[in-house]
C-alpha positions as CSV (number, residue, x, y, z in Angstrom):
1,M,-23.9,-106.3,-63.4
2,S,-21.3,-108.4,-65.1
3,S,-18.3,-106.9,-67.0
4,S,-19.8,-108.3,-70.2
5,S,-23.0,-106.4,-69.5
6,N,-21.1,-103.2,-69.1
7,E,-19.3,-103.8,-72.4
8,E,-22.6,-104.5,-74.1
9,I,-24.4,-101.3,-73.0
10,R,-21.4,-99.2,-74.1
11,R,-21.9,-100.5,-77.6
12,Y,-25.0,-98.3,-77.9
13,A,-23.1,-95.1,-77.3
14,P,-21.5,-93.5,-80.4
15,E,-17.8,-93.2,-80.2
16,R,-16.4,-89.9,-78.8
17,S,-15.2,-87.3,-81.2
18,N,-11.5,-86.6,-81.5
19,V,-10.4,-83.0,-81.0
20,D,-7.5,-81.0,-82.2
21,D,-4.6,-80.4,-79.8
22,K,-5.7,-76.8,-79.4
23,E,-8.9,-78.1,-77.7
24,V,-6.9,-80.0,-75.1
25,L,-6.2,-77.9,-72.0
26,A,-2.6,-78.5,-70.9
27,P,-1.3,-78.9,-68.3
28,A,-4.6,-79.0,-66.4
29,T,-6.0,-82.1,-68.0
30,K,-2.6,-83.8,-67.8
31,Q,-2.5,-83.5,-64.0
32,A,-3.0,-86.6,-62.0
33,N,-6.7,-87.5,-61.5
34,I,-8.2,-84.4,-63.2
35,K,-11.5,-85.5,-64.7
36,L,-13.0,-82.2,-65.7
37,S,-11.4,-78.8,-66.4
38,I,-13.6,-75.7,-66.6
39,R,-11.9,-72.7,-68.2
40,K,-13.3,-69.1,-68.5
41,V,-16.9,-70.2,-68.6
42,N,-19.5,-67.5,-68.9
43,A,-23.2,-67.8,-69.0
44,W,-26.1,-65.4,-69.7
45,F,-29.8,-65.2,-69.3
46,G,-30.6,-62.7,-72.1
47,K,-28.5,-59.7,-71.1
48,K,-27.9,-60.9,-67.5
49,H,-24.4,-62.1,-67.0
50,A,-25.0,-65.0,-64.6
51,V,-21.6,-66.7,-64.6
52,K,-18.4,-64.7,-65.1
53,D,-15.1,-66.2,-66.2
54,V,-15.1,-69.3,-63.9
55,S,-12.2,-71.6,-64.1
56,L,-11.5,-74.7,-61.9
57,D,-10.5,-78.4,-62.1
58,V,-12.5,-81.3,-60.8
59,K,-10.7,-84.4,-59.5
60,E,-11.8,-87.8,-60.5
61,N,-13.7,-89.9,-57.9
62,S,-14.2,-87.0,-55.7
63,V,-17.2,-84.9,-54.5
64,T,-17.0,-81.1,-55.2
65,A,-19.5,-78.8,-53.7
66,F,-20.7,-75.4,-55.1
67,I,-21.8,-73.1,-52.3
68,G,-23.0,-69.5,-52.2
69,P,-26.1,-67.4,-51.6
70,S,-29.2,-67.7,-53.8
71,G,-28.7,-66.3,-57.3
72,C,-24.9,-66.5,-57.2
73,G,-24.7,-68.7,-60.3
74,K,-24.1,-72.2,-58.7
75,T,-26.9,-74.0,-60.6
76,T,-26.2,-72.1,-63.8
77,L,-22.6,-73.2,-63.7
78,L,-23.7,-76.8,-63.0
79,R,-26.0,-76.7,-66.0
80,C,-23.2,-75.4,-68.2
81,I,-21.2,-78.5,-67.4
82,N,-23.5,-80.8,-69.4
83,R,-24.8,-78.2,-71.8
84,M,-28.2,-77.9,-70.3
85,H,-28.0,-74.1,-69.9
86,E,-28.2,-73.5,-73.6
87,M,-31.6,-75.3,-73.5
88,T,-33.0,-72.5,-71.3
89,P,-34.9,-69.7,-73.2
90,G,-32.4,-66.8,-73.6
91,G,-29.6,-68.9,-72.2
92,K,-26.1,-68.8,-73.8
93,S,-22.6,-69.7,-72.6
94,D,-19.0,-69.7,-73.8
95,G,-15.7,-70.9,-72.6
96,K,-14.4,-74.5,-72.3
97,V,-15.5,-77.5,-70.3
98,V,-13.0,-80.3,-71.0
99,L,-13.9,-83.8,-70.1
100,D,-11.0,-86.3,-70.5
101,G,-9.4,-84.0,-73.1
102,L,-12.6,-83.3,-75.0
103,N,-14.1,-79.8,-75.0
104,I,-17.8,-80.5,-74.8
105,Y,-18.5,-77.1,-76.4
106,D,-16.5,-78.0,-79.5
107,K,-18.6,-78.2,-82.7
108,S,-17.8,-81.8,-83.1
109,S,-19.3,-82.7,-79.7
110,D,-22.8,-84.2,-79.6
111,P,-24.9,-82.7,-76.8
112,A,-26.8,-86.0,-76.5
113,I,-23.7,-88.0,-75.8
114,I,-22.4,-85.4,-73.4
115,K,-25.7,-85.7,-71.4
116,R,-25.1,-89.5,-71.2
117,R,-21.6,-89.1,-70.0
118,I,-22.6,-86.3,-67.5
119,G,-25.8,-87.2,-65.7
120,M,-27.9,-84.9,-63.6
121,V,-30.2,-85.1,-60.6
122,F,-32.5,-82.1,-59.9
123,Q,-33.6,-80.3,-56.8
124,K,-37.1,-81.6,-56.9
125,P,-37.6,-85.4,-57.4
126,N,-39.1,-85.8,-60.9
127,P,-40.1,-89.4,-61.7
128,F,-41.9,-89.8,-65.0
129,P,-45.5,-89.6,-63.6
130,T,-47.1,-92.2,-65.8
131,M,-44.3,-94.8,-65.5
132,S,-43.6,-97.6,-63.1
133,I,-40.5,-97.8,-61.0
134,Y,-39.0,-100.2,-63.5
135,D,-39.9,-98.1,-66.5
136,N,-38.5,-94.9,-64.9
137,V,-35.1,-96.5,-64.7
138,A,-35.3,-98.2,-68.1
139,A,-36.6,-95.2,-70.0
140,G,-33.2,-93.8,-71.0
141,L,-31.9,-97.1,-72.1
142,K,-34.9,-97.8,-74.4
143,L,-34.8,-94.2,-75.7
144,N,-31.2,-94.9,-76.7
145,G,-32.0,-98.0,-78.6
146,V,-31.4,-100.8,-76.1
147,R,-33.8,-103.7,-76.9
148,D,-32.2,-106.6,-75.0
149,K,-34.7,-107.3,-72.2
150,K,-32.2,-109.2,-70.1
151,L,-29.7,-106.5,-70.4
152,I,-32.2,-103.8,-69.5
153,H,-33.3,-105.9,-66.5
154,D,-29.7,-106.3,-65.3
155,I,-29.0,-102.6,-65.6
156,V,-32.3,-101.6,-63.9
157,E,-31.5,-103.9,-61.0
158,Q,-27.9,-102.8,-60.7
159,S,-28.9,-99.1,-60.9
160,L,-31.5,-99.5,-58.1
161,V,-28.9,-101.4,-56.0
162,E,-26.4,-98.6,-56.5
163,A,-29.0,-96.0,-55.6
164,A,-29.7,-97.9,-52.3
165,L,-33.3,-98.5,-53.4
166,W,-33.5,-102.1,-54.6
167,E,-34.3,-103.7,-51.3
168,E,-37.2,-101.3,-50.7
169,V,-38.8,-101.7,-54.2
170,K,-37.7,-105.1,-55.6
171,N,-41.2,-106.5,-55.1
172,E,-43.0,-103.4,-56.4
173,L,-41.2,-102.6,-59.6
174,H,-44.4,-102.2,-61.6
175,M,-45.9,-99.8,-59.1
176,P,-46.0,-96.1,-60.1
177,G,-42.8,-94.3,-59.4
178,M,-44.9,-91.4,-58.1
179,G,-46.2,-93.6,-55.3
180,L,-42.9,-93.6,-53.5
181,S,-41.9,-91.3,-50.7
182,G,-40.0,-88.1,-51.5
183,G,-36.7,-89.5,-50.5
184,Q,-37.4,-92.7,-52.5
185,Q,-38.4,-90.7,-55.5
186,Q,-35.1,-88.9,-55.4
187,R,-33.2,-92.1,-55.2
188,L,-35.2,-93.4,-58.1
189,C,-34.1,-90.4,-60.1
190,I,-30.5,-91.1,-59.1
191,A,-31.0,-94.7,-60.3
192,R,-32.5,-93.4,-63.6
193,A,-29.3,-91.3,-64.1
194,L,-27.0,-94.2,-63.1
195,A,-28.7,-96.5,-65.7
196,M,-27.0,-94.5,-68.4
197,Q,-23.6,-95.2,-66.8
198,P,-22.4,-91.6,-66.6
199,E,-18.8,-90.7,-65.6
200,I,-19.9,-87.5,-63.8
201,L,-23.0,-87.0,-61.8
202,L,-24.3,-83.5,-61.2
203,M,-26.6,-83.0,-58.3
204,D,-28.6,-79.7,-57.9
205,E,-29.5,-79.4,-54.2
206,P,-30.7,-83.0,-54.2
207,T,-31.9,-83.0,-50.6
208,S,-33.5,-79.5,-50.2
209,A,-37.0,-80.9,-50.6
210,L,-36.3,-83.9,-48.3
211,D,-36.6,-84.5,-44.5
212,P,-33.5,-85.1,-42.5
213,I,-33.7,-88.9,-42.6
214,A,-34.1,-89.0,-46.4
215,S,-31.3,-86.4,-46.7
216,S,-29.0,-88.5,-44.7
217,K,-29.6,-91.5,-47.0
218,I,-28.8,-89.3,-50.0
219,E,-25.6,-88.2,-48.4
220,E,-24.5,-91.7,-47.6
221,L,-25.3,-92.6,-51.2
222,V,-23.1,-89.8,-52.5
223,Q,-20.1,-91.2,-50.4
224,H,-20.7,-94.7,-52.0
225,L,-21.1,-93.4,-55.6
226,K,-17.8,-91.5,-55.6
227,E,-16.0,-94.8,-55.6
228,H,-16.7,-95.0,-59.3
229,L,-18.2,-91.6,-60.2
230,T,-17.1,-88.0,-60.1
231,I,-19.8,-85.9,-58.3
232,I,-20.5,-82.2,-58.3
233,I,-23.2,-81.1,-55.9
234,V,-24.8,-77.7,-55.5
235,T,-26.0,-77.1,-51.9
236,H,-27.2,-74.2,-49.9
237,N,-26.4,-76.2,-46.8
238,M,-22.8,-75.5,-45.7
239,Q,-22.9,-78.3,-43.1
240,Q,-23.8,-80.7,-45.9
241,A,-20.9,-79.4,-48.1
242,A,-18.6,-80.0,-45.2
243,R,-19.9,-83.6,-44.7
244,V,-19.9,-84.9,-48.2
245,S,-17.3,-83.0,-50.3
246,E,-13.5,-83.1,-50.6
247,Y,-13.5,-79.8,-52.5
248,T,-15.6,-76.7,-52.2
249,A,-16.1,-73.8,-54.6
250,F,-17.6,-70.6,-53.1
251,M,-19.4,-68.4,-55.7
252,Y,-20.8,-64.9,-55.3
253,I,-22.7,-62.8,-57.9
254,G,-21.6,-65.1,-60.7
255,E,-17.9,-65.1,-59.8
256,L,-15.8,-67.9,-58.3
257,I,-14.4,-66.3,-55.1
258,E,-12.5,-69.3,-53.7
259,Y,-11.9,-72.9,-54.5
260,D,-10.0,-75.2,-52.2
261,Q,-10.1,-78.5,-50.2
262,T,-13.2,-78.4,-48.2
263,K,-11.5,-78.7,-44.8
264,D,-9.2,-75.8,-45.7
265,L,-11.8,-73.5,-47.1
266,F,-14.0,-73.9,-44.0
267,K,-11.3,-73.7,-41.4
268,N,-8.9,-71.2,-43.0
269,P,-10.5,-69.3,-46.0
270,H,-8.1,-67.1,-47.9
271,K,-10.7,-64.5,-49.0
272,E,-12.5,-62.2,-46.6
273,L,-15.8,-62.6,-48.5
274,T,-15.6,-66.4,-48.0
275,E,-15.0,-66.0,-44.3
276,K,-18.0,-63.7,-44.0
277,Y,-20.2,-66.2,-45.8
278,I,-19.2,-69.3,-44.0
279,S,-19.4,-67.5,-40.6
280,G,-23.0,-66.4,-41.4
281,R,-22.4,-62.7,-41.7
282,F,-24.3,-62.6,-45.0
283,G,-26.0,-65.1,-47.3
């Protein structure tokens, strides 16, 4: 996609709200290459306290993995990062999630804009069942008011290229998205998220429903996408976390136990609980 096309699509996104100085986390967001700062984030399902005072910084153009046993709060924390958790019945959260100096939980923040800046790919591929491959990718653009057909076509093509799917579907764009294989469906969902030109991509166990070959393609794609995106991935697979991420956060019963460079956390964890988990003594 040309630079002019990039500029054109950004015209459709409302301008970001300004925030008071008190909403800017210093010095965390002033550190080099910090894209996202999470500060004392809590989340509940009704009375269940699912995420407890989690704080961490996410570096730009990196892959950060959230690991931990089932039910430890990984996915809930992920959903707090783009304000999806509050859409869950009984779900509520507090704390700060600061994206480029903007606290996304500030009253002036528009959740719809936040979801465009922070895209998400879910555990199970979820193409829109009645839509073609082309329309699946274009849906978000049309919903947000883009009417220029050439621009939509350019973005759909580029998004499918970035999702490593274009060569496989370029002659079948008007076929149903549900007709693709599981791995292709997941890459279609990634293309759909990329079409909105997010700055951060959240991935909730994106390969757990896929076979090893399809999983490998998604992992290769993650490595490519981090060149221009910041990626946070929830995974139950520690080998996958070691392969794809530069940073890893280990969570347990809603708490962040340890957060470090992946190579250091796996080779020399500082917390005994981390060492027990990664060595397979519980999980």
